C-alpha positions, 0 to 999 in steps of 0.5 A: 186668269181669275175670272178663266178659273172661275168657270173651270171651278164651277165645271169641277163642282158639278162633276164632283157632285154629280157623282156624289150620290152614287158614292152614298148608293155604292153600299147598301142599307142596312135596313132592307130586309132580304127575300129570305127573311121576309120569307121567313116570317111569313112562313112563321106567320103561317105556322103560328096561325095553323098552330093557333087553329089546331088548338082551337080544334084540339079543344072542340073535338074533346068529348066533355066539349062536345058534351057541353056544348050538346047540351048548351044546344051548341053546333059544333060542327059550325063552330069548326067550319069557323076556325078558318075564317079566324085571323089576327087578334081574335084568332090570337084570343079565342086560341090562347082561351083554347089553350087554358081550357085543353091544358085545365080539362088535360090535367083533370080539373072540371071546375066551373070556371073551365066549363065556363070557359070552353062554353065562352070559345064556342060561343065566340065561334058560333057568334063569328059564324053568324056575323060572317 
């Protein structure tokens, strides 16, 4: 009888183990990101990049920046065209510099550091145009 029991135990073990993976898969794991969460993150990134580009365009549209760029011989139309090609860390860095310059200029600061920052932003855009 002991020898007959062994195949039955083996068969029962196989049946139980064959269902074991489905028990673990029945509940959804917590680490899966849902479709709406993915879309929300994509929308946030697009919105953030659009805000960064607008900050740069706001700086370039200022009359005092146009005057300084003209005196330096820089073409702001080319710089404006290059804004659309920026992405990632370059876009973030230049937008941060543009926001700083914009806030300082809006506050009435006309120190040399501000003008230097404006020129750096414009030159960075022109160089990116030349590279692309």
